[in-house]
Backbone as JSON, one array per atom type, in Angstrom:
{
  "sequence": "MKNNAVLNRFGQYVGGTALAMATVYVIVHASNKFLGDPSYGIIAVFSTFMLSFLYSMAKSDVERKDREARWAKQEADRKGSRKMLME",
  "N": [[0.82, -1.19, 0.0], [1.89, 1.26, 0.87], [4.02, 1.44, -0.9], [2.69, 1.77, -3.32], [1.65, 4.33, -3.0], [4.01, 5.79, -2.89], [5.08, 5.26, -5.44], [3.05, 6.4, -6.98], [3.26, 9.12, -6.28], [5.86, 9.55, -7.2], [5.47, 9.14, -9.93], [3.83, 11.33, -10.45], [5.64, 13.42, -10.0], [7.57, 12.87, -12.01], [5.97, 13.18, -14.28], [5.24, 15.89, -14.01], [7.76, 17.07, -14.21], [8.48, 16.32, -16.82], [6.51, 17.7, -18.24], [7.21, 20.34, -17.59], [9.76, 20.45, -18.75], [9.09, 20.1, -21.45], [7.61, 22.43, -21.84], [9.59, 24.4, -21.48], [11.22, 23.74, -23.63], [9.49, 24.33, -25.78], [9.19, 27.1, -25.44], [11.86, 28.0, -25.8], [12.3, 27.1, -28.41], [10.35, 28.58, -29.78], [11.27, 31.19, -29.29], [13.66, 31.1, -30.67], [12.71, 30.77, -33.24], [11.06, 33.05, -33.69], [12.46, 35.27, -32.69], [15.07, 34.83, -33.34], [17.12, 34.0, -31.68], [17.87, 31.59, -29.29], [18.52, 32.14, -26.67], [17.01, 34.2, -25.64], [14.61, 33.01, -24.96], [15.46, 31.36, -22.88], [16.24, 33.29, -21.05], [13.71, 34.41, -20.57], [12.4, 32.24, -19.35], [13.95, 31.85, -17.0], [13.55, 34.37, -15.83], [10.8, 34.3, -15.34], [10.67, 32.16, -13.49], [12.19, 33.3, -11.42], [10.64, 35.54, -10.71], [8.29, 34.25, -9.86], [9.34, 32.88, -7.69], [10.12, 35.01, -6.02], [7.58, 36.13, -5.56], [6.33, 34.02, -4.18], [7.94, 33.98, -1.89], [7.35, 36.51, -0.77], [4.6, 36.22, -0.3], [4.62, 34.09, 1.53], [5.97, 35.32, 3.65], [4.17, 37.38, 4.4], [1.95, 35.81, 5.14], [3.09, 34.42, 7.28], [3.6, 36.47, 9.12], [0.97, 37.33, 9.63], [-0.04, 34.98, 10.74], [1.58, 34.75, 13.04], [0.75, 37.05, 14.43], [-1.92, 36.38, 14.89], [-1.57, 34.12, 16.5], [-0.29, 35.29, 18.7], [-2.34, 36.91, 19.65], [-4.24, 34.95, 20.32], [-2.81, 33.65, 22.34], [-2.59, 35.7, 24.21], [-5.3, 36.05, 24.82], [-5.81, 33.54, 25.88], [-4.14, 33.52, 28.13], [-5.27, 35.62, 29.53], [-7.78, 34.68, 30.17], [-7.35, 32.6, 31.85], [-7.94, 30.83, 34.81], [-7.15, 30.86, 38.23], [-6.34, 28.18, 40.43], [-6.61, 28.57, 43.14], [-8.45, 30.55, 43.56]],
  "CA": [[0.0, 0.0, 0.0], [2.76, 2.42, 0.96], [4.81, 1.5, -2.12], [1.85, 2.34, -4.37], [1.58, 5.77, -2.78], [5.31, 6.34, -3.27], [5.17, 5.2, -6.9], [2.1, 7.37, -7.5], [3.87, 10.45, -6.12], [7.01, 9.58, -8.11], [4.92, 9.33, -11.27], [3.38, 12.72, -10.56], [6.84, 14.24, -10.13], [8.15, 12.64, -13.33], [5.06, 13.81, -15.24], [5.39, 17.34, -13.87], [9.07, 17.44, -14.75], [8.42, 16.19, -18.28], [5.7, 18.81, -18.73], [8.02, 21.56, -17.46], [10.82, 20.4, -19.76], [8.47, 20.34, -22.76], [7.26, 23.84, -21.9], [10.84, 25.15, -21.7], [11.65, 23.48, -25.0], [8.62, 25.08, -26.69], [9.52, 28.52, -25.31], [13.16, 28.24, -26.43], [12.13, 26.91, -29.85], [9.6, 29.73, -30.3], [12.13, 32.38, -29.3], [14.62, 30.92, -31.76], [12.0, 30.94, -34.51], [10.52, 34.39, -33.87], [13.42, 36.31, -32.34], [16.35, 34.52, -33.94], [18.13, 33.6, -30.7], [17.21, 30.81, -28.24], [18.85, 32.61, -25.32], [15.9, 35.03, -25.16], [13.66, 32.11, -24.31], [16.04, 30.94, -21.61], [16.11, 34.45, -20.14], [12.3, 34.53, -20.19], [12.08, 31.16, -18.4], [14.59, 32.18, -15.72], [12.88, 35.54, -15.25], [9.5, 33.84, -14.82], [10.93, 31.39, -12.28], [12.65, 34.21, -10.38], [9.5, 36.33, -10.25], [7.4, 33.39, -9.09], [10.02, 32.61, -6.42], [10.0, 36.22, -5.19], [6.18, 36.24, -5.15], [6.04, 33.03, -3.14], [8.61, 34.43, -0.67], [6.58, 37.62, -0.21], [3.34, 35.66, 0.19], [4.93, 33.32, 2.72], [6.32, 36.26, 4.72], [2.93, 38.02, 4.85], [1.15, 34.81, 5.85], [3.76, 34.12, 8.54], [3.35, 37.58, 10.05], [-0.45, 37.25, 10.02], [-0.19, 33.82, 11.63], [2.2, 35.09, 14.33], [-0.12, 38.01, 15.11], [-3.09, 35.63, 15.36], [-1.15, 33.28, 17.62], [-0.04, 36.16, 19.85], [-3.65, 37.3, 20.17], [-4.81, 33.78, 20.98], [-2.05, 33.41, 23.57], [-2.98, 36.73, 25.16], [-6.66, 35.72, 25.25], [-5.74, 32.35, 26.72], [-3.55, 33.9, 29.42], [-6.19, 36.51, 30.23], [-8.96, 33.95, 30.65], [-6.92, 31.49, 32.72], [-8.35, 31.0, 36.2], [-6.26, 30.25, 39.19], [-6.99, 27.14, 41.21], [-6.81, 29.0, 44.52], [-9.47, 31.61, 43.67]],
  "C": [[0.87, 1.25, 0.0], [3.6, 2.57, -0.31], [4.0, 2.08, -3.27], [1.74, 3.84, -4.22], [2.89, 6.44, -3.2], [5.45, 6.35, -4.79], [4.22, 6.2, -7.55], [2.68, 8.78, -7.42], [5.06, 10.6, -7.05], [6.54, 9.81, -9.54], [4.42, 10.75, -11.49], [4.57, 13.66, -10.74], [7.48, 14.1, -11.51], [7.28, 13.3, -14.4], [5.17, 15.32, -15.2], [6.7, 17.84, -14.44], [9.08, 17.36, -16.27], [7.6, 17.33, -18.88], [6.47, 20.12, -18.67], [9.12, 21.59, -18.52], [10.26, 20.66, -21.15], [8.1, 21.81, -22.91], [8.5, 24.7, -22.16], [11.32, 24.95, -23.13], [10.82, 24.3, -25.99], [8.95, 26.57, -26.63], [10.84, 28.84, -26.0], [13.05, 28.1, -27.95], [11.39, 28.1, -30.47], [10.46, 30.99, -30.33], [13.2, 32.28, -30.39], [13.96, 31.2, -33.1], [11.61, 32.4, -34.73], [11.54, 35.5, -33.61], [14.82, 36.05, -32.87], [17.43, 34.06, -32.98], [17.45, 32.83, -29.57], [17.5, 31.33, -26.83], [17.77, 33.55, -24.77], [14.86, 34.18, -24.44], [14.16, 31.64, -22.96], [15.96, 32.07, -20.59], [14.68, 34.61, -19.67], [11.91, 33.47, -19.16], [12.68, 31.46, -17.03], [13.92, 33.37, -15.04], [11.54, 35.15, -14.65], [9.69, 33.06, -13.53], [11.35, 32.31, -11.12], [11.49, 35.04, -9.83], [8.52, 35.49, -9.44], [8.01, 33.04, -7.74], [9.9, 33.81, -5.48], [8.57, 36.41, -4.7], [5.86, 35.25, -4.04], [6.73, 33.39, -1.83], [7.82, 35.55, 0.01], [5.27, 37.12, 0.39], [3.57, 34.89, 1.49], [5.24, 34.24, 3.9], [5.07, 36.94, 5.27], [2.07, 37.04, 5.64], [1.77, 34.48, 7.2], [3.51, 35.22, 9.56], [1.9, 37.6, 10.52], [-0.67, 36.11, 11.02], [0.41, 34.1, 13.0], [1.35, 36.08, 15.11], [-1.36, 37.3, 15.67], [-2.73, 34.76, 16.55], [-0.88, 34.12, 18.86], [-1.36, 36.6, 20.48], [-4.31, 36.14, 20.89], [-4.11, 33.48, 22.3], [-2.42, 34.43, 24.62], [-4.39, 36.47, 25.68], [-6.66, 34.52, 26.2], [-5.17, 32.69, 28.09], [-4.5, 34.79, 30.22], [-7.39, 35.77, 30.8], [-8.6, 32.79, 31.57], [-7.31, 31.8, 34.16], [-7.39, 30.25, 37.11], [-7.04, 29.21, 40.01], [-7.34, 27.61, 42.63], [-7.91, 30.06, 44.65], [-10.81, 31.08, 44.06]]
}
């Protein structure tokens, strides 16, 4: 059962990688055909990956700060509502 899950995930990764490689090939081939130089396609692919990486970093940072603020509020509420056993 566990091996099937591992093989399924491996197949998804291989399929995703093959799709990404085909997409890069199409972009490089199109830039060679339309612009005359395949390096423009490579620059476009790297630029897209870099921008998506920066976006995901910014999104993660904003979500982390929101989560920390929510946890601090929950902790303050929990400490404020805690009753002492001796009261």
